[in-house]
N, C-alpha and C positions, 0 to 999 in steps of 0.2 A: 331774510336769509333762509329761515326755515320754510317759509311759504314757497320761495323760489325752488326749493328742492322737493316740493310736493310732500312735505312732512307737516304733521299737525301736532297739537298738544298731547294727543293720545298715542303718538308714534313711539315705537320701541327700538331698542338697539338692533334687534333682528331685522328691522326695516332697512338698515344701512350696512348690513354685514352679509356677505354671500361667500360661502366656502372659505371662511377664514380671512377674507379680504374686505376692506372698506368699499362700499358702493355709494359714492356721494359725488356731488359736483366737483369738478377739477379745481375750482377756485377756493375750495375749503382747505386751506393750507394749515389750519390749526391742528388737524388730525395727523400728527407725525408719529404717533405711537402705534404699536402693533394692535391689530384688531383682535377682539376676544374670540375664543373658541366657544361657540354656542352649543347647548345641549337641550334636551327636552325636559330635563329635571327642573324642579322649582328653584328659583333664585334664592340665594342665602346671602345676607349682608354680613361681611366679615371686616375685622379691623386688625391691621398688622401693628402690633405694639412696638414700643421703642426697644423692647428686648428681642424683637424679630419674630415673635410668635404670632400666628394667625389665629385670632380668637373671635368668638361671637361678638358682634358689635353691641356696645351700650354707650350711653352718653357719659356715664361715670368713667368708663374705661378710656374713652377719647379725651375727656377732660383731664384725667390724671396723667395722660401722656403729653398733652399740649401745654398744660399750665406751667408757669415758672415755679420752681421749688426753692425752698429755703429751710434752714434749720428751725425746728420748733423753739419758740421763745419761752422763757421761763414764766412769763405772765399770761400764757395761754388760758389757764384755768380761771384767771381773774376776770376775763372778758367773756369767754364762751363756756356755758354750762347749761345743764338741763333746764333750770328754772329761770334763765335769763329773759329779759325783755328785749327782743331782737333790735328794735330801733335804738334803744338805750345802749346796748352792747356795741352796735355798729359805731356810734359816736365815740364811745370809749376806746374802741379799736383804733379809730383815727387819732385819738389823743395819744394812745400808747405808741403810735408810730411817729409822734412828734409833728404831725401835720396840722394840728389845730392851734395856731398861734394866737395869743391874746396879749399882744404887746401893750395895748392901751391900758390894760389893768396891771400888767407886770411892771410897767414903768412907774406907776404910782407906789409900787412896793419896793422900788429901787432894785429890781431884778433885771439882769441883762436882757436885751431885746430878743436874743435867740433862745431864751430859756423855754423849756417845754413844760406844759402843764402836767405831763405825765410824771415829772420828777417830784411833784409836790403832793401827790395824792395816794400813792400806793404802798408806801413804806410799811405801814402798820398792818395791812391786810395780806400782804404776800405770804407770811408764814402759814396762814390758814386757807389760802386760795385753792389748794388741791383737795381739800376735804369736802365732804358732802353733808357736814353737820349743819344744824339750824343756825348756829353762830356764823359759820362760813357763808351760807347762802344769804342770810340777812345782810352781812357785811358787804358782800359783793353787790347785792341789789341796791344797797344804800349808796355805794360808791358810784354805780352807773347812773342812778337817779340824780345824785348830787351833780355830777358832771353835766348830765342832759339838761336839767332845769336851770342850772347856773348859766349854761351857754344860751339857753332859751331866753332867760331874763336879760342877759347881756345884749342879745340881738334886739329884743323888744325895746330896750332903753336907747340903743344907738340908732336903730333904723325906724322905730315907730314912735319914739318919745313916750313910751308907756312905762310905768314903774309900779312894781308891787313892793310892799314892805317886806322886811326880812322874815317876819313871822308868817306872812302869806306864802312865801317861797318854801319855808320850812314845813308848813302844814301841807302844801302841795306834794312835797317829796314824801312825807310820812303817809299821806293818804294813798299815794301811788303804790308804795311798798305794801301797805296793808291790803289793798285790793289784789295785788299779786300773790301775797301769802294766802289769801282766801282760795286760791286755785290749787294750792299744794296739799299734800297729805303727809302727816308726820307720824313717826313711830313714837309711842308713848315713852317718854323719859322725863326725869325731873326738870331737865333744862328746857325741854319742849313745853312742858306745862307752864314754866315761868314765861316762856316766849308767848304763849297764848294769852296769858294774863296781861303781860306788858303791852301787847299789840291789840288787846281786846278782841281776840279771835274766838270763835265758837269751838267747843270740844268735839264737835262733829268732824273736825279736820283730822282728828286722830285716827290712825289705822286700827281696825279691829284686832284684838289680841289673837 
């Protein structure tokens, strides 16, 4: 179609517009809209927002206009926070939406088939979820790691017939959290110092006074 019109991959709009009118083959019926008015000034990419304003284009602006919106949930800070482990938080996000069903395990606990794992794991952490204290961060990391590695272990047992002991899974979760904490920096407080001792972390993680 483009070749038949003597156009190439480097063709421009100006090649098919003359004096404000389209200049193209008669069988190109898809161009039913008005031809643009061309000028010698440099082209500028604009985006008309949902509010009707013509603004400089950006991916974030387009995304915010096109995406589906919903009210912010009260567990937002439980899943997404500065110190989170992204793939762990993503799985936890799925859990919180009730999309990760584990009926085979829940049946053995005599829980209804449509029960959601999210109802069983967040009750005690929610009161501190919005805080940025060391207790809050560690609690949220532990929750995400617990969900991730239990789901990983479940899949390994069901799909690969591989099984780790409870102690191995626990140690994997703890070592994962410790490695993540090694990337953090903490303000010196008595609670933080207790945290460093409990998790066997170096004092170099403390911010200078």
